[in-house]
Gaussian input, Z-matrix of N, CA and C with variables (Angstrom, degrees):
# hf/3-21g

backbone

0 1
 N
 C     1     B1
 C     2     B2     1     A1
 N     3     B3     2     A2     1     D1
 C     4     B4     3     A3     2     D2
 C     5     B5     4     A4     3     D3
 N     6     B6     5     A5     4     D4
 C     7     B7     6     A6     5     D5
 C     8     B8     7     A7     6     D6
 N     9     B9     8     A8     7     D7
 C    10    B10     9     A9     8     D8
 C    11    B11    10    A10     9     D9
 N    12    B12    11    A11    10    D10
 C    13    B13    12    A12    11    D11
 C    14    B14    13    A13    12    D12
 N    15    B15    14    A14    13    D13
 C    16    B16    15    A15    14    D14
 C    17    B17    16    A16    15    D15
 N    18    B18    17    A17    16    D16
 C    19    B19    18    A18    17    D17
 C    20    B20    19    A19    18    D18
 N    21    B21    20    A20    19    D19
 C    22    B22    21    A21    20    D20
 C    23    B23    22    A22    21    D21
 N    24    B24    23    A23    22    D22
 C    25    B25    24    A24    23    D23
 C    26    B26    25    A25    24    D24
 N    27    B27    26    A26    25    D25
 C    28    B28    27    A27    26    D26
 C    29    B29    28    A28    27    D27
 N    30    B30    29    A29    28    D28
 C    31    B31    30    A30    29    D29
 C    32    B32    31    A31    30    D30
 N    33    B33    32    A32    31    D31
 C    34    B34    33    A33    32    D32
 C    35    B35    34    A34    33    D33
 N    36    B36    35    A35    34    D34
 C    37    B37    36    A36    35    D35
 C    38    B38    37    A37    36    D36
 N    39    B39    38    A38    37    D37
 C    40    B40    39    A39    38    D38
 C    41    B41    40    A40    39    D39
 N    42    B42    41    A41    40    D40
 C    43    B43    42    A42    41    D41
 C    44    B44    43    A43    42    D42
 N    45    B45    44    A44    43    D43
 C    46    B46    45    A45    44    D44
 C    47    B47    46    A46    45    D45
 N    48    B48    47    A47    46    D46
 C    49    B49    48    A48    47    D47
 C    50    B50    49    A49    48    D48
 N    51    B51    50    A50    49    D49
 C    52    B52    51    A51    50    D50
 C    53    B53    52    A52    51    D51
 N    54    B54    53    A53    52    D52
 C    55    B55    54    A54    53    D53
 C    56    B56    55    A55    54    D54
 N    57    B57    56    A56    55    D55
 C    58    B58    57    A57    56    D56
 C    59    B59    58    A58    57    D57
 N    60    B60    59    A59    58    D58
 C    61    B61    60    A60    59    D59
 C    62    B62    61    A61    60    D60
 N    63    B63    62    A62    61    D61
 C    64    B64    63    A63    62    D62
 C    65    B65    64    A64    63    D63
 N    66    B66    65    A65    64    D64
 C    67    B67    66    A66    65    D65
 C    68    B68    67    A67    66    D66
 N    69    B69    68    A68    67    D67
 C    70    B70    69    A69    68    D68
 C    71    B71    70    A70    69    D69
 N    72    B72    71    A71    70    D70
 C    73    B73    72    A72    71    D71
 C    74    B74    73    A73    72    D72
 N    75    B75    74    A74    73    D73
 C    76    B76    75    A75    74    D74
 C    77    B77    76    A76    75    D75
 N    78    B78    77    A77    76    D76
 C    79    B79    78    A78    77    D77
 C    80    B80    79    A79    78    D78
 N    81    B81    80    A80    79    D79
 C    82    B82    81    A81    80    D80
 C    83    B83    82    A82    81    D81
 N    84    B84    83    A83    82    D82
 C    85    B85    84    A84    83    D83
 C    86    B86    85    A85    84    D84
 N    87    B87    86    A86    85    D85
 C    88    B88    87    A87    86    D86
 C    89    B89    88    A88    87    D87
 N    90    B90    89    A89    88    D88
 C    91    B91    90    A90    89    D89
 C    92    B92    91    A91    90    D90
 N    93    B93    92    A92    91    D91
 C    94    B94    93    A93    92    D92
 C    95    B95    94    A94    93    D93
 N    96    B96    95    A95    94    D94
 C    97    B97    96    A96    95    D95
 C    98    B98    97    A97    96    D96
 N    99    B99    98    A98    97    D97
 C   100   B100    99    A99    98    D98
 C   101   B101   100   A100    99    D99
 N   102   B102   101   A101   100   D100
 C   103   B103   102   A102   101   D101
 C   104   B104   103   A103   102   D102
 N   105   B105   104   A104   103   D103
 C   106   B106   105   A105   104   D104
 C   107   B107   106   A106   105   D105
 N   108   B108   107   A107   106   D106
 C   109   B109   108   A108   107   D107
 C   110   B110   109   A109   108   D108
 N   111   B111   110   A110   109   D109
 C   112   B112   111   A111   110   D110
 C   113   B113   112   A112   111   D111
 N   114   B114   113   A113   112   D112
 C   115   B115   114   A114   113   D113
 C   116   B116   115   A115   114   D114
 N   117   B117   116   A116   115   D115
 C   118   B118   117   A117   116   D116
 C   119   B119   118   A118   117   D117
 N   120   B120   119   A119   118   D118
 C   121   B121   120   A120   119   D119
 C   122   B122   121   A121   120   D120
 N   123   B123   122   A122   121   D121
 C   124   B124   123   A123   122   D122
 C   125   B125   124   A124   123   D123
 N   126   B126   125   A125   124   D124
 C   127   B127   126   A126   125   D125
 C   128   B128   127   A127   126   D126
 N   129   B129   128   A128   127   D127
 C   130   B130   129   A129   128   D128
 C   131   B131   130   A130   129   D129
 N   132   B132   131   A131   130   D130
 C   133   B133   132   A132   131   D131
 C   134   B134   133   A133   132   D132
 N   135   B135   134   A134   133   D133
 C   136   B136   135   A135   134   D134
 C   137   B137   136   A136   135   D135
 N   138   B138   137   A137   136   D136
 C   139   B139   138   A138   137   D137
 C   140   B140   139   A139   138   D138
 N   141   B141   140   A140   139   D139
 C   142   B142   141   A141   140   D140
 C   143   B143   142   A142   141   D141
 N   144   B144   143   A143   142   D142
 C   145   B145   144   A144   143   D143
 C   146   B146   145   A145   144   D144
 N   147   B147   146   A146   145   D145
 C   148   B148   147   A147   146   D146
 C   149   B149   148   A148   147   D147
 N   150   B150   149   A149   148   D148
 C   151   B151   150   A150   149   D149
 C   152   B152   151   A151   150   D150
 N   153   B153   152   A152   151   D151
 C   154   B154   153   A153   152   D152
 C   155   B155   154   A154   153   D153
 N   156   B156   155   A155   154   D154
 C   157   B157   156   A156   155   D155
 C   158   B158   157   A157   156   D156
 N   159   B159   158   A158   157   D157
 C   160   B160   159   A159   158   D158
 C   161   B161   160   A160   159   D159
 N   162   B162   161   A161   160   D160
 C   163   B163   162   A162   161   D161
 C   164   B164   163   A163   162   D162
 N   165   B165   164   A164   163   D163
 C   166   B166   165   A165   164   D164
 C   167   B167   166   A166   165   D165
 N   168   B168   167   A167   166   D166
 C   169   B169   168   A168   167   D167
 C   170   B170   169   A169   168   D168
 N   171   B171   170   A170   169   D169
 C   172   B172   171   A171   170   D170
 C   173   B173   172   A172   171   D171
 N   174   B174   173   A173   172   D172
 C   175   B175   174   A174   173   D173
 C   176   B176   175   A175   174   D174
 N   177   B177   176   A176   175   D175
 C   178   B178   177   A177   176   D176
 C   179   B179   178   A178   177   D177
 N   180   B180   179   A179   178   D178
 C   181   B181   180   A180   179   D179
 C   182   B182   181   A181   180   D180
 N   183   B183   182   A182   181   D181
 C   184   B184   183   A183   182   D182
 C   185   B185   184   A184   183   D183
 N   186   B186   185   A185   184   D184
 C   187   B187   186   A186   185   D185
 C   188   B188   187   A187   186   D186
 N   189   B189   188   A188   187   D187
 C   190   B190   189   A189   188   D188
 C   191   B191   190   A190   189   D189
 N   192   B192   191   A191   190   D190
 C   193   B193   192   A192   191   D191
 C   194   B194   193   A193   192   D192
 N   195   B195   194   A194   193   D193
 C   196   B196   195   A195   194   D194
 C   197   B197   196   A196   195   D195
 N   198   B198   197   A197   196   D196
 C   199   B199   198   A198   197   D197
 C   200   B200   199   A199   198   D198
 N   201   B201   200   A200   199   D199
 C   202   B202   201   A201   200   D200
 C   203   B203   202   A202   201   D201
 N   204   B204   203   A203   202   D202
 C   205   B205   204   A204   203   D203
 C   206   B206   205   A205   204   D204
 N   207   B207   206   A206   205   D205
 C   208   B208   207   A207   206   D206
 C   209   B209   208   A208   207   D207
 N   210   B210   209   A209   208   D208
 C   211   B211   210   A210   209   D209
 C   212   B212   211   A211   210   D210
 N   213   B213   212   A212   211   D211
 C   214   B214   213   A213   212   D212
 C   215   B215   214   A214   213   D213
 N   216   B216   215   A215   214   D214
 C   217   B217   216   A216   215   D215
 C   218   B218   217   A217   216   D216
 N   219   B219   218   A218   217   D217
 C   220   B220   219   A219   218   D218
 C   221   B221   220   A220   219   D219
 N   222   B222   221   A221   220   D220
 C   223   B223   222   A222   221   D221
 C   224   B224   223   A223   222   D222
 N   225   B225   224   A224   223   D223
 C   226   B226   225   A225   224   D224
 C   227   B227   226   A226   225   D225
 N   228   B228   227   A227   226   D226
 C   229   B229   228   A228   227   D227
 C   230   B230   229   A229   228   D228
 N   231   B231   230   A230   229   D229
 C   232   B232   231   A231   230   D230
 C   233   B233   232   A232   231   D231
 N   234   B234   233   A233   232   D232
 C   235   B235   234   A234   233   D233
 C   236   B236   235   A235   234   D234
 N   237   B237   236   A236   235   D235
 C   238   B238   237   A237   236   D236
 C   239   B239   238   A238   237   D237
 N   240   B240   239   A239   238   D238
 C   241   B241   240   A240   239   D239
 C   242   B242   241   A241   240   D240
 N   243   B243   242   A242   241   D241
 C   244   B244   243   A243   242   D242
 C   245   B245   244   A244   243   D243
 N   246   B246   245   A245   244   D244
 C   247   B247   246   A246   245   D245
 C   248   B248   247   A247   246   D246
 N   249   B249   248   A248   247   D247
 C   250   B250   249   A249   248   D248
 C   251   B251   250   A250   249   D249
 N   252   B252   251   A251   250   D250
 C   253   B253   252   A252   251   D251
 C   254   B254   253   A253   252   D252
 N   255   B255   254   A254   253   D253
 C   256   B256   255   A255   254   D254
 C   257   B257   256   A256   255   D255
 N   258   B258   257   A257   256   D256
 C   259   B259   258   A258   257   D257
 C   260   B260   259   A259   258   D258
 N   261   B261   260   A260   259   D259
 C   262   B262   261   A261   260   D260
 C   263   B263   262   A262   261   D261
 N   264   B264   263   A263   262   D262
 C   265   B265   264   A264   263   D263
 C   266   B266   265   A265   264   D264
 N   267   B267   266   A266   265   D265
 C   268   B268   267   A267   266   D266
 C   269   B269   268   A268   267   D267
 N   270   B270   269   A269   268   D268
 C   271   B271   270   A270   269   D269
 C   272   B272   271   A271   270   D270
 N   273   B273   272   A272   271   D271
 C   274   B274   273   A273   272   D272
 C   275   B275   274   A274   273   D273
 N   276   B276   275   A275   274   D274
 C   277   B277   276   A276   275   D275
 C   278   B278   277   A277   276   D276
 N   279   B279   278   A278   277   D277
 C   280   B280   279   A279   278   D278
 C   281   B281   280   A280   279   D279
 N   282   B282   281   A281   280   D280
 C   283   B283   282   A282   281   D281
 C   284   B284   283   A283   282   D282
 N   285   B285   284   A284   283   D283
 C   286   B286   285   A285   284   D284
 C   287   B287   286   A286   285   D285
 N   288   B288   287   A287   286   D286
 C   289   B289   288   A288   287   D287
 C   290   B290   289   A289   288   D288
 N   291   B291   290   A290   289   D289
 C   292   B292   291   A291   290   D290
 C   293   B293   292   A292   291   D291
 N   294   B294   293   A293   292   D292
 C   295   B295   294   A294   293   D293
 C   296   B296   295   A295   294   D294
 N   297   B297   296   A296   295   D295
 C   298   B298   297   A297   296   D296
 C   299   B299   298   A298   297   D297
 N   300   B300   299   A299   298   D298
 C   301   B301   300   A300   299   D299
 C   302   B302   301   A301   300   D300
 N   303   B303   302   A302   301   D301
 C   304   B304   303   A303   302   D302
 C   305   B305   304   A304   303   D303
 N   306   B306   305   A305   304   D304
 C   307   B307   306   A306   305   D305
 C   308   B308   307   A307   306   D306
 N   309   B309   308   A308   307   D307
 C   310   B310   309   A309   308   D308
 C   311   B311   310   A310   309   D309

   B1=1.4835
   B2=1.4421
   B3=1.2911
   B4=1.4185
   B5=1.5088
   B6=1.3604
   B7=1.3833
   B8=1.5822
   B9=1.3541
   B10=1.4768
   B11=1.4833
   B12=1.3771
   B13=1.4402
   B14=1.4262
   B15=1.2907
   B16=1.5144
   B17=1.4570
   B18=1.3992
   B19=1.4994
   B20=1.5390
   B21=1.1826
   B22=1.4545
   B23=1.5959
   B24=1.3138
   B25=1.4491
   B26=1.5050
   B27=1.3628
   B28=1.4984
   B29=1.4784
   B30=1.4153
   B31=1.4131
   B32=1.5459
   B33=1.3140
   B34=1.4483
   B35=1.6190
   B36=1.2892
   B37=1.4381
   B38=1.5376
   B39=1.2599
   B40=1.4232
   B41=1.5457
   B42=1.3559
   B43=1.3740
   B44=1.5814
   B45=1.3249
   B46=1.4325
   B47=1.4834
   B48=1.3621
   B49=1.3998
   B50=1.6649
   B51=1.2258
   B52=1.4978
   B53=1.6221
   B54=1.2580
   B55=1.5865
   B56=1.3613
   B57=1.4180
   B58=1.3872
   B59=1.5468
   B60=1.4124
   B61=1.5090
   B62=1.4312
   B63=1.3851
   B64=1.4512
   B65=1.4431
   B66=1.4027
   B67=1.5038
   B68=1.4683
   B69=1.4064
   B70=1.5577
   B71=1.5392
   B72=1.2897
   B73=1.3762
   B74=1.6498
   B75=1.2445
   B76=1.5404
   B77=1.4872
   B78=1.3242
   B79=1.4565
   B80=1.3879
   B81=1.3852
   B82=1.4696
   B83=1.5193
   B84=1.3721
   B85=1.4471
   B86=1.6532
   B87=1.2874
   B88=1.4451
   B89=1.6048
   B90=1.2421
   B91=1.4820
   B92=1.4313
   B93=1.3665
   B94=1.4621
   B95=1.5631
   B96=1.2755
   B97=1.4078
   B98=1.5296
   B99=1.3225
   B100=1.3354
   B101=1.5150
   B102=1.2848
   B103=1.4301
   B104=1.4548
   B105=1.4629
   B106=1.4765
   B107=1.5109
   B108=1.3212
   B109=1.4530
   B110=1.6231
   B111=1.2872
   B112=1.5397
   B113=1.5850
   B114=1.3161
   B115=1.5035
   B116=1.5256
   B117=1.3495
   B118=1.4493
   B119=1.5716
   B120=1.4373
   B121=1.4415
   B122=1.6171
   B123=1.2711
   B124=1.3793
   B125=1.6062
   B126=1.2622
   B127=1.4429
   B128=1.5681
   B129=1.2898
   B130=1.4570
   B131=1.5036
   B132=1.3513
   B133=1.4489
   B134=1.4759
   B135=1.2704
   B136=1.4300
   B137=1.5178
   B138=1.3969
   B139=1.4168
   B140=1.5422
   B141=1.2518
   B142=1.4836
   B143=1.5463
   B144=1.3153
   B145=1.4534
   B146=1.5308
   B147=1.3348
   B148=1.4041
   B149=1.4331
   B150=1.3076
   B151=1.5685
   B152=1.4604
   B153=1.3397
   B154=1.4613
   B155=1.4940
   B156=1.2551
   B157=1.4173
   B158=1.6157
   B159=1.2636
   B160=1.3690
   B161=1.5335
   B162=1.4246
   B163=1.3777
   B164=1.6023
   B165=1.3179
   B166=1.5362
   B167=1.5289
   B168=1.3140
   B169=1.4783
   B170=1.4161
   B171=1.2547
   B172=1.4992
   B173=1.5487
   B174=1.2397
   B175=1.5549
   B176=1.4683
   B177=1.3556
   B178=1.5285
   B179=1.4562
   B180=1.3771
   B181=1.4057
   B182=1.5284
   B183=1.2969
   B184=1.5277
   B185=1.5870
   B186=1.3124
   B187=1.4220
   B188=1.5219
   B189=1.3403
   B190=1.4939
   B191=1.4507
   B192=1.4924
   B193=1.3830
   B194=1.6013
   B195=1.4406
   B196=1.4710
   B197=1.4947
   B198=1.3983
   B199=1.4284
   B200=1.5823
   B201=1.1908
   B202=1.4171
   B203=1.5767
   B204=1.2287
   B205=1.4854
   B206=1.4869
   B207=1.2984
   B208=1.5218
   B209=1.4916
   B210=1.2183
   B211=1.5029
   B212=1.6388
   B213=1.3722
   B214=1.3924
   B215=1.4881
   B216=1.3716
   B217=1.4012
   B218=1.6151
   B219=1.2864
   B220=1.3719
   B221=1.5389
   B222=1.2121
   B223=1.4753
   B224=1.4842
   B225=1.2762
   B226=1.3803
   B227=1.4524
   B228=1.3309
   B229=1.4485
   B230=1.5262
   B231=1.3169
   B232=1.4236
   B233=1.6536
   B234=1.3054
   B235=1.4945
   B236=1.5129
   B237=1.3786
   B238=1.4111
   B239=1.5800
   B240=1.4130
   B241=1.5295
   B242=1.5712
   B243=1.4309
   B244=1.4261
   B245=1.4295
   B246=1.3405
   B247=1.4619
   B248=1.4909
   B249=1.4093
   B250=1.4413
   B251=1.5324
   B252=1.3391
   B253=1.5106
   B254=1.4846
   B255=1.2942
   B256=1.4704
   B257=1.4415
   B258=1.3658
   B259=1.3560
   B260=1.4365
   B261=1.3113
   B262=1.5132
   B263=1.4898
   B264=1.3335
   B265=1.3842
   B266=1.5170
   B267=1.2730
   B268=1.5100
   B269=1.6426
   B270=1.3549
   B271=1.3832
   B272=1.5854
   B273=1.2768
   B274=1.4466
   B275=1.4294
   B276=1.3122
   B277=1.5763
   B278=1.5031
   B279=1.4335
   B280=1.4487
   B281=1.5939
   B282=1.4009
   B283=1.4442
   B284=1.5385
   B285=1.2502
   B286=1.4504
   B287=1.4967
   B288=1.3520
   B289=1.5560
   B290=1.6404
   B291=1.4125
   B292=1.3443
   B293=1.5936
   B294=1.3182
   B295=1.4942
   B296=1.5383
   B297=1.3149
   B298=1.4321
   B299=1.5283
   B300=1.3318
   B301=1.4633
   B302=1.4603
   B303=1.3228
   B304=1.4462
   B305=1.4625
   B306=1.3094
   B307=1.5281
   B308=1.5456
   B309=1.3785
   B310=1.4349
   B311=1.6320
   A1=110.89
   A2=125.27
   A3=124.96
   A4=106.95
   A5=115.12
   A6=124.89
   A7=104.69
   A8=111.02
   A9=118.42
   A10=104.87
   A11=121.09
   A12=119.16
   A13=101.78
   A14=112.50
   A15=122.02
   A16=109.32
   A17=108.88
   A18=116.62
   A19=108.31
   A20=120.09
   A21=124.78
   A22=107.36
   A23=115.20
   A24=122.26
   A25=112.46
   A26=114.40
   A27=121.12
   A28=107.11
   A29=117.29
   A30=118.21
   A31=110.72
   A32=114.70
   A33=118.03
   A34=106.68
   A35=114.96
   A36=121.14
   A37=113.22
   A38=119.95
   A39=122.36
   A40=117.86
   A41=117.17
   A42=120.64
   A43=114.08
   A44=118.00
   A45=125.87
   A46=113.20
   A47=124.69
   A48=121.08
   A49=101.45
   A50=118.86
   A51=129.29
   A52=104.70
   A53=124.81
   A54=123.33
   A55=107.17
   A56=114.54
   A57=121.66
   A58=106.51
   A59=111.15
   A60=119.80
   A61=111.66
   A62=123.88
   A63=122.54
   A64=110.93
   A65=112.72
   A66=120.70
   A67=101.72
   A68=111.70
   A69=122.52
   A70=111.02
   A71=114.95
   A72=119.65
   A73=111.05
   A74=111.91
   A75=116.70
   A76=108.81
   A77=114.56
   A78=125.60
   A79=108.93
   A80=122.11
   A81=124.70
   A82=109.71
   A83=116.54
   A84=121.33
   A85=112.06
   A86=112.28
   A87=110.05
   A88=111.96
   A89=119.01
   A90=125.70
   A91=110.66
   A92=114.58
   A93=124.60
   A94=109.19
   A95=120.25
   A96=123.63
   A97=110.52
   A98=122.84
   A99=131.61
   A100=113.67
   A101=125.70
   A102=119.74
   A103=108.20
   A104=111.57
   A105=121.44
   A106=108.87
   A107=118.46
   A108=116.80
   A109=109.11
   A110=113.23
   A111=115.67
   A112=105.92
   A113=111.75
   A114=119.76
   A115=113.45
   A116=118.94
   A117=122.53
   A118=114.12
   A119=111.33
   A120=116.41
   A121=105.91
   A122=113.00
   A123=118.98
   A124=113.38
   A125=120.86
   A126=122.17
   A127=109.83
   A128=115.02
   A129=126.57
   A130=109.86
   A131=123.47
   A132=124.48
   A133=116.50
   A134=117.65
   A135=126.11
   A136=108.19
   A137=122.55
   A138=117.54
   A139=105.97
   A140=115.21
   A141=127.10
   A142=109.00
   A143=116.45
   A144=122.90
   A145=101.19
   A146=122.08
   A147=130.91
   A148=113.05
   A149=117.95
   A150=127.64
   A151=112.15
   A152=112.51
   A153=121.66
   A154=114.25
   A155=115.98
   A156=120.92
   A157=113.96
   A158=114.76
   A159=124.41
   A160=104.98
   A161=117.25
   A162=121.68
   A163=110.76
   A164=117.41
   A165=119.80
   A166=108.27
   A167=117.24
   A168=120.06
   A169=115.94
   A170=121.58
   A171=122.52
   A172=111.14
   A173=117.83
   A174=120.13
   A175=108.12
   A176=118.30
   A177=116.17
   A178=108.97
   A179=122.13
   A180=129.61
   A181=106.09
   A182=117.89
   A183=119.53
   A184=107.69
   A185=119.28
   A186=126.38
   A187=110.42
   A188=114.74
   A189=120.62
   A190=111.74
   A191=114.68
   A192=117.90
   A193=114.46
   A194=113.66
   A195=119.98
   A196=110.74
   A197=115.96
   A198=117.72
   A199=109.53
   A200=118.34
   A201=121.58
   A202=112.87
   A203=113.55
   A204=117.50
   A205=109.59
   A206=117.09
   A207=117.42
   A208=113.51
   A209=116.18
   A210=120.02
   A211=112.31
   A212=114.57
   A213=118.81
   A214=110.76
   A215=120.37
   A216=119.73
   A217=112.47
   A218=116.50
   A219=124.50
   A220=111.20
   A221=122.12
   A222=125.52
   A223=114.17
   A224=123.71
   A225=129.26
   A226=114.36
   A227=120.82
   A228=126.08
   A229=107.48
   A230=119.54
   A231=125.77
   A232=105.20
   A233=115.37
   A234=122.56
   A235=112.13
   A236=110.67
   A237=115.79
   A238=107.64
   A239=109.22
   A240=120.08
   A241=109.75
   A242=110.43
   A243=114.88
   A244=113.95
   A245=120.90
   A246=130.45
   A247=102.71
   A248=116.43
   A249=123.12
   A250=115.14
   A251=118.53
   A252=126.71
   A253=112.09
   A254=121.93
   A255=120.28
   A256=115.49
   A257=123.01
   A258=130.11
   A259=117.79
   A260=116.87
   A261=118.99
   A262=111.12
   A263=122.41
   A264=127.68
   A265=112.20
   A266=115.85
   A267=124.63
   A268=110.59
   A269=113.41
   A270=116.43
   A271=109.10
   A272=120.55
   A273=124.11
   A274=115.46
   A275=115.39
   A276=121.48
   A277=107.20
   A278=109.79
   A279=115.68
   A280=111.26
   A281=114.48
   A282=114.89
   A283=115.52
   A284=119.50
   A285=122.59
   A286=109.56
   A287=116.57
   A288=122.80
   A289=106.21
   A290=107.71
   A291=111.91
   A292=110.63
   A293=120.14
   A294=122.33
   A295=103.88
   A296=111.90
   A297=118.85
   A298=113.41
   A299=117.18
   A300=127.32
   A301=111.56
   A302=122.30
   A303=124.43
   A304=112.10
   A305=115.93
   A306=123.65
   A307=102.68
   A308=111.12
   A309=118.24
   A310=109.61
   D1=136.83
   D2=-178.53
   D3=-115.51
   D4=133.72
   D5=-177.03
   D6=-110.97
   D7=116.69
   D8=179.64
   D9=-98.58
   D10=121.75
   D11=177.12
   D12=-132.68
   D13=151.25
   D14=179.99
   D15=-153.90
   D16=-179.31
   D17=176.09
   D18=-129.18
   D19=130.40
   D20=177.95
   D21=-126.54
   D22=117.75
   D23=178.03
   D24=-73.94
   D25=124.87
   D26=169.92
   D27=-103.78
   D28=116.82
   D29=-171.18
   D30=-124.26
   D31=166.31
   D32=173.16
   D33=-66.32
   D34=154.45
   D35=-173.91
   D36=-55.39
   D37=138.18
   D38=177.69
   D39=89.55
   D40=-0.20
   D41=-178.28
   D42=-102.98
   D43=-0.49
   D44=179.81
   D45=-112.37
   D46=151.36
   D47=-177.88
   D48=-76.76
   D49=160.68
   D50=-172.75
   D51=-81.36
   D52=152.48
   D53=-3.20
   D54=-88.50
   D55=159.71
   D56=-177.98
   D57=-135.63
   D58=166.86
   D59=162.04
   D60=-113.33
   D61=144.68
   D62=-178.34
   D63=-137.35
   D64=162.50
   D65=179.30
   D66=-141.83
   D67=127.81
   D68=174.06
   D69=-82.11
   D70=146.53
   D71=174.23
   D72=-147.10
   D73=157.01
   D74=-172.30
   D75=-88.38
   D76=146.13
   D77=174.78
   D78=-119.78
   D79=164.12
   D80=179.62
   D81=-54.87
   D82=-28.37
   D83=-166.86
   D84=-119.34
   D85=12.06
   D86=-173.14
   D87=158.60
   D88=-147.25
   D89=173.28
   D90=-134.65
   D91=154.57
   D92=-179.20
   D93=-140.98
   D94=167.32
   D95=178.92
   D96=-130.94
   D97=147.71
   D98=169.13
   D99=-113.83
   D100=148.77
   D101=177.53
   D102=-150.84
   D103=162.95
   D104=174.78
   D105=-130.05
   D106=169.07
   D107=178.42
   D108=-74.60
   D109=138.26
   D110=-179.13
   D111=-59.34
   D112=132.41
   D113=177.09
   D114=78.18
   D115=9.81
   D116=-178.95
   D117=-72.66
   D118=-24.70
   D119=179.57
   D120=-115.48
   D121=130.70
   D122=-179.74
   D123=-77.99
   D124=120.86
   D125=-179.99
   D126=-50.54
   D127=136.81
   D128=-179.31
   D129=87.87
   D130=-0.93
   D131=171.51
   D132=-62.66
   D133=149.76
   D134=169.47
   D135=-95.13
   D136=123.22
   D137=-174.65
   D138=-124.15
   D139=148.45
   D140=163.12
   D141=-105.17
   D142=124.45
   D143=-178.33
   D144=-96.00
   D145=128.01
   D146=176.23
   D147=-120.25
   D148=125.80
   D149=176.45
   D150=-142.87
   D151=159.94
   D152=-175.49
   D153=-65.59
   D154=-62.89
   D155=-174.65
   D156=-126.46
   D157=138.81
   D158=178.47
   D159=-107.26
   D160=104.21
   D161=175.61
   D162=-109.89
   D163=-92.09
   D164=-179.99
   D165=-76.80
   D166=-29.18
   D167=-175.10
   D168=94.18
   D169=-1.82
   D170=-175.84
   D171=-65.52
   D172=-44.88
   D173=-178.02
   D174=-70.70
   D175=-41.31
   D176=-177.49
   D177=-69.11
   D178=-40.21
   D179=178.13
   D180=-56.24
   D181=-49.83
   D182=-174.87
   D183=-65.55
   D184=-41.46
   D185=179.22
   D186=-56.62
   D187=-42.20
   D188=179.49
   D189=-65.70
   D190=-45.36
   D191=-179.58
   D192=-62.93
   D193=-33.34
   D194=176.37
   D195=-62.19
   D196=-46.53
   D197=178.29
   D198=-61.11
   D199=-47.65
   D200=176.93
   D201=-56.51
   D202=-39.67
   D203=179.07
   D204=-67.00
   D205=-28.12
   D206=175.75
   D207=-79.99
   D208=0.05
   D209=170.64
   D210=96.98
   D211=10.56
   D212=177.88
   D213=-103.04
   D214=168.30
   D215=173.21
   D216=-113.64
   D217=146.71
   D218=-178.56
   D219=-87.99
   D220=106.00
   D221=-178.23
   D222=-86.65
   D223=-27.50
   D224=176.92
   D225=-157.58
   D226=148.29
   D227=173.25
   D228=-119.57
   D229=119.49
   D230=-165.60
   D231=-118.68
   D232=130.98
   D233=171.67
   D234=-124.43
   D235=155.00
   D236=174.90
   D237=-72.81
   D238=-44.27
   D239=-173.20
   D240=-139.95
   D241=134.45
   D242=171.67
   D243=-116.97
   D244=129.97
   D245=177.42
   D246=-90.93
   D247=91.07
   D248=-168.40
   D249=-63.85
   D250=-28.30
   D251=-178.12
   D252=-73.13
   D253=-5.51
   D254=-175.99
   D255=-105.29
   D256=2.94
   D257=170.22
   D258=73.37
   D259=23.04
   D260=-179.09
   D261=-65.56
   D262=-46.48
   D263=-177.24
   D264=-50.81
   D265=-47.92
   D266=174.60
   D267=-53.17
   D268=-43.40
   D269=-172.92
   D270=-68.30
   D271=-21.26
   D272=176.21
   D273=-83.41
   D274=3.00
   D275=168.80
   D276=64.29
   D277=-134.54
   D278=-166.86
   D279=-89.83
   D280=5.43
   D281=179.61
   D282=-67.31
   D283=146.62
   D284=178.86
   D285=-69.87
   D286=121.58
   D287=-175.83
   D288=-122.28
   D289=133.62
   D290=176.42
   D291=-136.87
   D292=143.87
   D293=-177.18
   D294=-136.64
   D295=139.53
   D296=176.96
   D297=-70.28
   D298=-30.81
   D299=-178.59
   D300=-137.29
   D301=124.76
   D302=173.95
   D303=-116.05
   D304=132.83
   D305=-177.28
   D306=-118.80
   D307=128.76
   D308=-179.47
   D309=-82.08

């Protein structure tokens, strides 16, 4: 059995070389976009999204939508820290979410 593992950066708009795919999401004070390199994720792949902090969940939810838009499935969303009182976990819906540290 072969295990293909890799790293794909999901960045704020304008930080990656072209061509890219992007998804917009709402912030408390406006809108932002995250993007990946076009073709960076193989359709049918199973992806773990990793981020530092889960707060309101907007960025993580947009990252998951971007992975799914590329034709892959998100099997887990992992954070170093979760700020539980801000509702980010709920924004991620039915996706599996794990955090190393949770602060209430």
